[in-house]
VEXVEXDREN-992642 format. One record per residue (C-alpha): residue in one letter; residue number from 0; x, y, z. Coordinates in pm, 1 decimal, m for minus. Layout:
N
+----+-----+----------+----------+----------+
| aa |   i |       px |       py |       pz |
+----+-----+----------+----------+----------+
|  A | NUM |        X |        Y |        Z |
...
+----+-----+----------+----------+----------+
END
This chain:
315
+----+-----+----------+----------+----------+
| aa |   i |       px |       py |       pz |
+----+-----+----------+----------+----------+
|  M |   0 |   3251.5 |  m2154.0 |  m5222.0 |
|  R |   1 |   3159.6 |  m1801.8 |  m5277.1 |
|  G |   2 |   3483.7 |  m1560.4 |  m5332.9 |
|  I |   3 |   3476.1 |  m1210.0 |  m5321.1 |
|  I |   4 |   3756.6 |  m1020.7 |  m5475.4 |
|  G |   5 |   3730.9 |   m618.6 |  m5409.8 |
|  S |   6 |   3747.3 |   m456.5 |  m5077.7 |
|  G |   7 |   3520.4 |   m141.3 |  m5144.4 |
|  F |   8 |   3180.3 |   m271.9 |  m5253.0 |
|  G |   9 |   3299.3 |   m576.3 |  m5215.0 |
|  F |  10 |   3303.5 |   m544.8 |  m4849.7 |
|  Y |  11 |   2980.2 |   m317.8 |  m4799.1 |
|  G |  12 |   2814.8 |   m411.6 |  m5088.2 |
|  Y |  13 |   2830.8 |   m757.1 |  m5164.9 |
|  L |  14 |   2962.8 |   m943.6 |  m4837.3 |
|  P |  15 |   2620.2 |   m811.7 |  m4654.0 |
|  A |  16 |   2421.0 |   m927.2 |  m4963.1 |
|  L |  17 |   2589.6 |  m1232.5 |  m4956.2 |
|  A |  18 |   2533.3 |  m1336.5 |  m4593.7 |
|  Q |  19 |   2198.5 |  m1263.4 |  m4598.4 |
|  I |  20 |   2106.3 |  m1453.8 |  m4923.6 |
|  S |  21 |   2301.3 |  m1765.9 |  m4763.7 |
|  S |  22 |   2555.4 |  m1897.0 |  m4411.5 |
|  D |  23 |   2773.1 |  m2071.6 |  m4655.3 |
|  S |  24 |   3110.5 |  m1914.3 |  m4626.9 |
|  I |  25 |   3285.5 |  m1636.7 |  m4824.9 |
|  L |  26 |   3674.1 |  m1639.6 |  m4926.4 |
|  I |  27 |   3804.5 |  m1351.9 |  m4918.5 |
|  P |  28 |   4171.7 |  m1258.0 |  m5013.9 |
|  E |  29 |   4369.1 |  m1176.0 |  m4690.8 |
|  K |  30 |   4532.1 |   m884.0 |  m4801.9 |
|  Y |  31 |   4199.9 |   m706.2 |  m4715.2 |
|  A |  32 |   4180.0 |   m798.0 |  m4356.2 |
|  E |  33 |   4312.1 |   m441.5 |  m4263.7 |
|  A |  34 |   4068.9 |   m287.4 |  m4444.5 |
|  F |  35 |   3802.2 |   m514.9 |  m4329.3 |
|  S |  36 |   3872.7 |   m456.1 |  m3985.9 |
|  K |  37 |   3826.7 |    m68.6 |  m4010.1 |
|  R |  38 |   3474.1 |   m171.9 |  m4135.6 |
|  V |  39 |   3285.8 |   m165.8 |  m3782.1 |
|  E |  40 |   2938.9 |   m209.9 |  m3941.2 |
|  L |  41 |   3100.8 |   m520.6 |  m4101.1 |
|  D |  42 |   3169.1 |   m671.7 |  m3753.1 |
|  Q |  43 |   2881.7 |   m913.8 |  m3798.6 |
|  F |  44 |   2985.8 |  m1100.4 |  m4083.3 |
|  K |  45 |   3355.7 |  m1153.3 |  m3967.2 |
|  N |  46 |   3203.8 |  m1504.3 |  m3879.9 |
|  I |  47 |   3119.3 |  m1566.2 |  m4209.0 |
|  I |  48 |   3456.9 |  m1500.4 |  m4380.7 |
|  Q |  49 |   3722.5 |  m1746.4 |  m4454.5 |
|  W |  50 |   4100.1 |  m1543.2 |  m4549.1 |
|  A |  51 |   4235.8 |  m1650.8 |  m4894.9 |
|  K |  52 |   4619.4 |  m1654.4 |  m4908.4 |
|  D |  53 |   4572.4 |  m1501.2 |  m5243.3 |
|  E |  54 |   4319.4 |  m1423.8 |  m5518.2 |
|  T |  55 |   4446.4 |  m1725.1 |  m5700.6 |
|  V |  56 |   4361.1 |  m1961.6 |  m5426.1 |
|  L |  57 |   4034.1 |  m1774.3 |  m5428.4 |
|  L |  58 |   3950.2 |  m1872.2 |  m5754.3 |
|  E |  59 |   4069.4 |  m2233.4 |  m5727.8 |
|  S |  60 |   3831.8 |  m2277.2 |  m5447.8 |
|  S |  61 |   3493.4 |  m2088.6 |  m5523.3 |
|  E |  62 |   3213.4 |  m2209.3 |  m5769.8 |
|  L |  63 |   3072.6 |  m1817.3 |  m5794.6 |
|  V |  64 |   3300.0 |  m1539.4 |  m5787.4 |
|  V |  65 |   3228.8 |  m1177.5 |  m5720.2 |
|  L |  66 |   3469.9 |   m926.4 |  m5868.9 |
|  S |  67 |   3448.7 |   m541.5 |  m5754.8 |
|  V |  68 |   3721.7 |   m379.7 |  m5889.5 |
|  S |  69 |   3849.4 |   m137.4 |  m6096.9 |
|  P |  70 |   3735.8 |   m201.1 |  m6545.5 |
|  K |  71 |   4135.0 |   m296.4 |  m6581.2 |
|  A |  72 |   4186.6 |   m473.1 |  m6273.2 |
|  Q |  73 |   3852.6 |   m698.1 |  m6352.9 |
|  E |  74 |   3928.6 |   m760.6 |  m6725.0 |
|  E |  75 |   4292.4 |   m893.1 |  m6587.0 |
|  L |  76 |   4038.6 |  m1165.4 |  m6313.5 |
|  I |  77 |   3790.3 |  m1229.6 |  m6577.3 |
|  S |  78 |   4096.7 |  m1397.3 |  m6819.9 |
|  K |  79 |   4206.5 |  m1595.6 |  m6536.4 |
|  A |  80 |   3874.1 |  m1702.5 |  m6414.2 |
|  Q |  81 |   3791.8 |  m1865.6 |  m6710.6 |
|  S |  82 |   4044.6 |  m2086.5 |  m6681.6 |
|  Y |  83 |   3919.2 |  m2243.6 |  m6376.1 |
|  S |  84 |   3656.8 |  m2506.9 |  m6474.6 |
|  T |  85 |   3527.6 |  m2525.2 |  m6087.5 |
|  I |  86 |   3406.5 |  m2135.6 |  m6137.0 |
|  Q |  87 |   3058.2 |  m2177.9 |  m6272.2 |
|  T |  88 |   2894.2 |  m1777.3 |  m6226.4 |
|  L |  89 |   3062.2 |  m1460.3 |  m6254.3 |
|  I |  90 |   2893.2 |  m1138.5 |  m6084.0 |
|  L |  91 |   3084.4 |   m857.3 |  m6206.7 |
|  E |  92 |   3097.2 |   m493.1 |  m6134.2 |
|  K |  93 |   3004.1 |   m204.4 |  m6448.6 |
|  P |  94 |   3165.2 |     m6.9 |  m6647.0 |
|  L |  95 |   3222.2 |   m398.8 |  m6763.3 |
|  G |  96 |   3561.1 |   m298.5 |  m6957.3 |
|  F |  97 |   3761.5 |     53.6 |  m6949.2 |
|  S |  98 |   3587.4 |    181.9 |  m7262.0 |
|  P |  99 |   3270.2 |     61.5 |  m7512.7 |
|  E | 100 |   3526.2 |   m107.0 |  m7716.0 |
|  N | 101 |   3706.3 |   m247.1 |  m7454.9 |
|  S | 102 |   3371.9 |   m387.7 |  m7315.7 |
|  K | 103 |   3270.4 |   m558.4 |  m7629.1 |
|  E | 104 |   3562.3 |   m735.3 |  m7639.3 |
|  I | 105 |   3534.4 |   m893.6 |  m7267.0 |
|  L | 106 |   3180.2 |   m938.6 |  m7326.8 |
|  S | 107 |   3249.3 |  m1146.5 |  m7658.0 |
|  K | 108 |   3478.1 |  m1410.0 |  m7455.1 |
|  L | 109 |   3188.1 |  m1390.7 |  m7145.8 |
|  L | 110 |   2939.6 |  m1556.6 |  m7400.8 |
|  L | 111 |   3184.2 |  m1785.8 |  m7574.4 |
|  S | 112 |   3270.4 |  m1932.9 |  m7170.8 |
|  N | 113 |   3050.4 |  m2185.6 |  m6983.2 |
|  K | 114 |   3000.1 |  m1929.8 |  m6729.0 |
|  I | 115 |   2692.1 |  m1766.5 |  m6632.2 |
|  F | 116 |   2735.4 |  m1379.4 |  m6512.7 |
|  R | 117 |   2556.5 |  m1107.4 |  m6466.8 |
|  I | 118 |   2705.0 |   m749.5 |  m6469.9 |
|  N | 119 |   2550.0 |   m520.1 |  m6176.8 |
|  Y | 120 |   2350.9 |   m240.4 |  m6439.3 |
|  S | 121 |   2177.7 |   m126.0 |  m6032.7 |
|  F | 122 |   1878.2 |     84.7 |  m6215.2 |
|  I | 123 |   1724.6 |   m249.6 |  m6395.3 |
|  Y | 124 |   1697.8 |   m448.8 |  m6021.2 |
|  T | 125 |   1542.3 |   m132.6 |  m5899.7 |
|  K | 126 |   1139.5 |   m116.4 |  m5810.5 |
|  W | 127 |   1066.1 |    199.7 |  m5990.0 |
|  Y | 128 |   1244.4 |     14.2 |  m6290.8 |
|  K | 129 |   1012.6 |   m249.3 |  m6311.5 |
|  Q | 130 |    739.9 |     25.5 |  m6300.8 |
|  L | 131 |    863.1 |    182.9 |  m6604.7 |
|  F | 132 |    891.7 |   m111.0 |  m6784.8 |
|  D | 133 |    561.2 |   m236.9 |  m6756.1 |
|  I | 134 |    438.5 |     88.2 |  m6861.5 |
|  I | 135 |    676.8 |     74.1 |  m7185.6 |
|  E | 136 |    540.6 |   m255.7 |  m7273.0 |
|  K | 137 |    169.4 |   m179.7 |  m7250.0 |
|  Y | 138 |    116.8 |    160.1 |  m7418.4 |
|  E | 139 |    283.9 |    394.3 |  m7663.6 |
|  V | 140 |    602.4 |    625.1 |  m7522.6 |
|  L | 141 |    581.5 |   1015.5 |  m7561.4 |
|  D | 142 |    880.7 |   1106.8 |  m7407.0 |
|  I | 143 |   1128.5 |   1030.2 |  m7079.8 |
|  K | 144 |   1320.0 |   1294.2 |  m6919.4 |
|  I | 145 |   1549.8 |   1164.5 |  m6675.0 |
|  N | 146 |   1746.9 |   1412.8 |  m6448.2 |
|  W | 147 |   1956.5 |   1265.0 |  m6214.0 |
|  N | 148 |   2200.1 |   1548.4 |  m5948.2 |
|  F | 149 |   2425.8 |   1399.5 |  m5670.0 |
|  L | 150 |   2757.1 |   1500.3 |  m5539.4 |
|  A | 151 |   2997.5 |   1195.3 |  m5626.8 |
|  H | 152 |   3219.7 |   1047.8 |  m5339.8 |
|  H | 153 |   3577.9 |   1173.6 |  m5528.9 |
|  Y | 154 |   3427.8 |   1532.3 |  m5584.4 |
|  K | 155 |   3293.0 |   1553.7 |  m5233.3 |
|  N | 156 |   3625.5 |   1402.8 |  m5048.3 |
|  N | 157 |   3849.4 |   1563.2 |  m5337.6 |
|  L | 158 |   4003.9 |   1201.3 |  m5430.2 |
|  E | 159 |   4251.3 |   1120.6 |  m5708.2 |
|  N | 160 |   4101.5 |    743.3 |  m5798.6 |
|  W | 161 |   3993.9 |    614.3 |  m6134.8 |
|  K | 162 |   3613.3 |    674.4 |  m6055.6 |
|  R | 163 |   3686.5 |   1034.0 |  m6166.4 |
|  Y | 164 |   3856.5 |    997.5 |  m6452.6 |
|  H | 165 |   3712.5 |    845.9 |  m6813.5 |
|  I | 166 |   3959.8 |    701.1 |  m6987.8 |
|  S | 167 |   4020.2 |    469.6 |  m6662.7 |
|  G | 168 |   3633.5 |    371.6 |  m6705.1 |
|  G | 169 |   3546.5 |    669.6 |  m6467.5 |
|  A | 170 |   3383.9 |    979.3 |  m6478.5 |
|  V | 171 |   3041.0 |   1089.4 |  m6576.3 |
|  I | 172 |   2928.2 |    857.2 |  m6862.0 |
|  R | 173 |   3122.0 |    576.8 |  m6807.0 |
|  F | 174 |   3134.8 |    521.9 |  m6389.3 |
|  Y | 175 |   2759.9 |    715.7 |  m6344.2 |
|  G | 176 |   2600.1 |    714.0 |  m6673.2 |
|  I | 177 |   2615.4 |    373.1 |  m6763.5 |
|  H | 178 |   2368.4 |    314.0 |  m6535.2 |
|  V | 179 |   2125.8 |    489.5 |  m6773.6 |
|  I | 180 |   2249.3 |    400.0 |  m7077.3 |
|  A | 181 |   2180.3 |    m20.1 |  m6976.8 |
|  M | 182 |   1836.5 |    117.0 |  m6882.8 |
|  L | 183 |   1742.0 |    292.0 |  m7164.5 |
|  A | 184 |   1925.5 |     57.7 |  m7353.5 |
|  A | 185 |   1660.3 |   m205.0 |  m7195.7 |
|  F | 186 |   1358.6 |     46.5 |  m7305.8 |
|  G | 187 |   1487.0 |      2.3 |  m7666.8 |
|  Y | 188 |   1631.4 |    341.7 |  m7690.1 |
|  T | 189 |   1921.6 |    315.0 |  m7986.7 |
|  N | 190 |   1978.6 |    623.5 |  m8155.1 |
|  P | 191 |   2200.8 |    929.8 |  m7958.3 |
|  L | 192 |   2073.3 |   1245.1 |  m8109.5 |
|  I | 193 |   2287.8 |   1458.5 |  m7901.6 |
|  S | 194 |   2581.6 |   1387.6 |  m7651.8 |
|  E | 195 |   2750.4 |   1655.7 |  m7443.7 |
|  T | 196 |   2958.8 |   1656.4 |  m7153.9 |
|  A | 197 |   3196.2 |   1892.8 |  m6940.5 |
|  G | 198 |   3417.6 |   1916.8 |  m6672.0 |
|  Y | 199 |   3739.8 |   2033.2 |  m6543.9 |
|  S | 200 |   3938.0 |   1863.0 |  m6839.7 |
|  E | 201 |   3864.2 |   1590.5 |  m7108.8 |
|  E | 202 |   3901.3 |   1342.1 |  m6879.4 |
|  D | 203 |   3772.5 |   1513.9 |  m6552.5 |
|  I | 204 |   3397.7 |   1519.9 |  m6652.0 |
|  Y | 205 |   3099.8 |   1580.5 |  m6445.1 |
|  L | 206 |   2828.2 |   1662.1 |  m6686.0 |
|  W | 207 |   2662.9 |   1470.6 |  m6926.7 |
|  N | 208 |   2316.7 |   1589.3 |  m7135.9 |
|  A | 209 |   2188.9 |   1353.6 |  m7415.8 |
|  Q | 210 |   1887.8 |   1313.0 |  m7662.1 |
|  I | 211 |   1834.7 |    954.3 |  m7725.3 |
|  K | 212 |   1564.7 |    841.0 |  m7976.5 |
|  N | 213 |   1363.6 |    465.3 |  m8023.8 |
|  S | 214 |   1238.8 |    335.3 |  m8301.2 |
|  S | 215 |    929.0 |    461.2 |  m8282.6 |
|  G | 216 |   1095.9 |    845.8 |  m8251.1 |
|  A | 217 |    994.6 |    920.0 |  m7911.8 |
|  I | 218 |   1302.9 |   1055.9 |  m7760.6 |
|  A | 219 |   1442.5 |   1033.6 |  m7399.4 |
|  E | 220 |   1652.3 |   1380.2 |  m7281.2 |
|  V | 221 |   1899.5 |   1298.9 |  m7006.0 |
|  L | 222 |   2097.6 |   1524.4 |  m6775.9 |
|  V | 223 |   2348.0 |   1355.5 |  m6519.0 |
|  N | 224 |   2538.9 |   1639.0 |  m6296.6 |
|  S | 225 |   2798.7 |   1437.4 |  m6065.0 |
|  N | 226 |   2927.4 |   1730.5 |  m5899.9 |
|  S | 227 |   2621.0 |   1888.7 |  m5780.8 |
|  T | 228 |   2532.1 |   1994.0 |  m5438.4 |
|  D | 229 |   2187.0 |   1927.4 |  m5489.7 |
|  E | 230 |   2075.6 |   1574.8 |  m5505.2 |
|  E | 231 |   1741.5 |   1459.8 |  m5711.3 |
|  F | 232 |   1662.8 |   1218.3 |  m5890.8 |
|  R | 233 |   1404.0 |   1198.0 |  m6094.1 |
|  I | 234 |   1220.3 |   1034.8 |  m6448.0 |
|  E | 235 |    940.7 |   1194.9 |  m6557.4 |
|  L | 236 |    773.3 |    923.4 |  m6849.2 |
|  T | 237 |    459.1 |   1007.5 |  m7048.0 |
|  Y | 238 |    313.4 |    774.9 |  m7248.4 |
|  K | 239 |    m53.7 |    732.4 |  m7448.1 |
|  T | 240 |   m303.3 |    495.7 |  m7274.3 |
|  K | 241 |   m522.7 |    268.0 |  m7501.2 |
|  S | 242 |   m738.0 |    566.3 |  m7490.5 |
|  E | 243 |   m519.2 |    814.2 |  m7623.1 |
|  N | 244 |   m546.0 |    981.9 |  m7279.7 |
|  Q | 245 |   m172.1 |   1120.5 |  m7191.4 |
|  E | 246 |    m55.9 |   1039.1 |  m6901.4 |
|  T | 247 |    289.3 |   1079.5 |  m6651.7 |
|  F | 248 |    434.8 |    827.4 |  m6411.4 |
|  T | 249 |    666.0 |   1001.9 |  m6242.0 |
|  V | 250 |    966.7 |    847.4 |  m6014.9 |
|  K | 251 |   1098.0 |   1105.9 |  m5780.6 |
|  L | 252 |   1380.0 |   1029.3 |  m5512.5 |
|  K | 253 |   1731.5 |   1232.4 |  m5342.5 |
|  E | 254 |   1918.0 |    934.8 |  m5528.4 |
|  P | 255 |   1829.8 |    567.0 |  m5703.1 |
|  F | 256 |   1845.2 |    351.0 |  m5403.8 |
|  A | 257 |   1620.1 |    550.3 |  m5202.9 |
|  E | 258 |   1342.7 |    305.5 |  m5241.8 |
|  A | 259 |   1576.8 |     60.0 |  m5034.9 |
|  L | 260 |   1615.5 |     10.3 |  m4679.0 |
|  A | 261 |   1946.1 |      6.8 |  m4489.8 |
|  L | 262 |   1945.0 |   m160.0 |  m4191.2 |
|  D | 263 |   2210.5 |   m169.8 |  m3917.1 |
|  G | 264 |   2396.4 |    141.8 |  m4065.5 |
|  L | 265 |   2416.1 |    m78.8 |  m4384.1 |
|  D | 266 |   2424.8 |     22.6 |  m4760.8 |
|  P | 267 |   2115.5 |     27.2 |  m4905.2 |
|  R | 268 |   2198.1 |   m129.5 |  m5223.1 |
|  I | 269 |   2286.2 |   m435.3 |  m5036.4 |
|  E | 270 |   1910.5 |   m520.2 |  m5135.8 |
|  I | 271 |   2019.7 |   m413.5 |  m5535.8 |
|  V | 272 |   2318.2 |   m673.5 |  m5525.4 |
|  K | 273 |   2062.2 |   m953.8 |  m5384.8 |
|  N | 274 |   1806.8 |   m928.3 |  m5674.1 |
|  V | 275 |   2141.7 |   m954.6 |  m5903.6 |
|  Y | 276 |   2192.6 |  m1236.3 |  m5715.0 |
|  T | 277 |   1895.3 |  m1417.6 |  m5756.8 |
|  S | 278 |   1842.9 |  m1325.5 |  m6110.5 |
|  L | 279 |   2069.3 |  m1585.6 |  m6154.7 |
|  K | 280 |   1747.9 |  m1778.8 |  m6148.4 |
|  E | 281 |   1612.1 |  m1600.0 |  m6453.2 |
|  D | 282 |   1665.6 |  m1699.4 |  m6838.2 |
|  N | 283 |   2042.7 |  m1563.6 |  m6899.2 |
|  T | 284 |   1900.7 |  m1462.8 |  m7278.1 |
|  E | 285 |   1756.6 |  m1199.0 |  m7181.7 |
|  F | 286 |   2029.0 |  m1049.7 |  m6945.0 |
|  Y | 287 |   2290.9 |  m1095.6 |  m7212.9 |
|  K | 288 |   2103.4 |   m931.6 |  m7482.9 |
|  I | 289 |   2025.7 |   m637.6 |  m7240.5 |
|  Y | 290 |   2416.0 |   m621.2 |  m7237.0 |
|  N | 291 |   2523.8 |   m626.0 |  m7605.6 |
|  Q | 292 |   2271.3 |   m366.1 |  m7630.7 |
|  T | 293 |   2387.5 |   m162.5 |  m7321.5 |
|  N | 294 |   2763.8 |   m191.8 |  m7553.8 |
|  E | 295 |   2650.3 |   m106.8 |  m7873.5 |
|  L | 296 |   2458.8 |    217.1 |  m7716.0 |
|  W | 297 |   2769.7 |    299.2 |  m7502.8 |
|  Q | 298 |   2966.9 |    311.5 |  m7797.1 |
|  K | 299 |   2746.5 |    547.0 |  m8034.9 |
|  I | 300 |   2706.3 |    796.3 |  m7746.8 |
|  E | 301 |   3070.8 |    843.5 |  m7716.4 |
|  H | 302 |   3143.8 |    854.2 |  m8049.9 |
|  S | 303 |   2901.8 |   1084.8 |  m8114.9 |
|  N | 304 |   2989.4 |   1312.1 |  m7764.8 |
|  K | 305 |   3109.6 |   1656.8 |  m7758.0 |
|  S | 306 |   3333.3 |   1768.5 |  m7470.2 |
|  S | 307 |   3385.7 |   2100.3 |  m7339.1 |
|  E | 308 |   3599.7 |   2249.4 |  m7062.4 |
|  K | 309 |   3326.8 |   2397.1 |  m6732.9 |
|  S | 310 |   3083.7 |   2400.2 |  m7036.8 |
|  A | 311 |   2750.2 |   2607.9 |  m7029.5 |
|  I | 312 |   2546.3 |   2357.6 |  m7077.2 |
|  K | 313 |   2183.8 |   2448.6 |  m6913.6 |
|  L | 314 |   2055.3 |   2241.9 |  m6607.9 |
+----+-----+----------+----------+----------+
END
């Protein structure tokens, strides 16, 4: 049996993905039933759902559990899940914990458990990531420029939720920038030279500017603006070919998941979630290595970060 805890992306991301992978039933806590009834586009999946009395019943009955909740709730549920021998696999959301230190503690416990797990650092499951990774594996990287501009849901709708605030595991670095951090960690970038954030307060931050270096001295320049009305996701990777020519590979999309097709009004990230699921068949060691590297780089970035209100960081 498979179970999902979380009524946000758990519904519009994980539920359709798991339903498309297998026709087996999916357990969901019955407290989410009313929220599900309001998602008209998900009505096609209602017959695959079994409503569990509560989260405890779900954990007792599931072999695979998806957690799509806030970092603090995720930590508590991971701890509970580890006590059930019936649970073999966990699919977790980012950030793993509300801070890099907290994330390290949780990851350490997960690695000591007998559970197989994946963390949904979504960028590493995209087609363009694989193209970038292939180039980095074959050639000498000269530099990477990453620009990600978008209007976060909480700014667009003026919401006061955990995703907006740094202390809760939200805001521009912990909720959005963590995708970039995981990607750069996988590419071998380990040393932040510059990290600056700006926003309405030290907790409500929406702008992140960074320079991160790899062991060869190549620098990745990062700019993430989560409060921008101009939406664009752009990566420029400049590298040297074996014939000593300089080439640039460019990813240019409206948003990072624009390559995926949204069918029947569903979220395009469903394809990403399916890739996360199918990665369970791959070598766990490589994924766990990336998770460790991500936490290390994340911690270094936050320790070196300088923050200001409404900073004049050049865009």
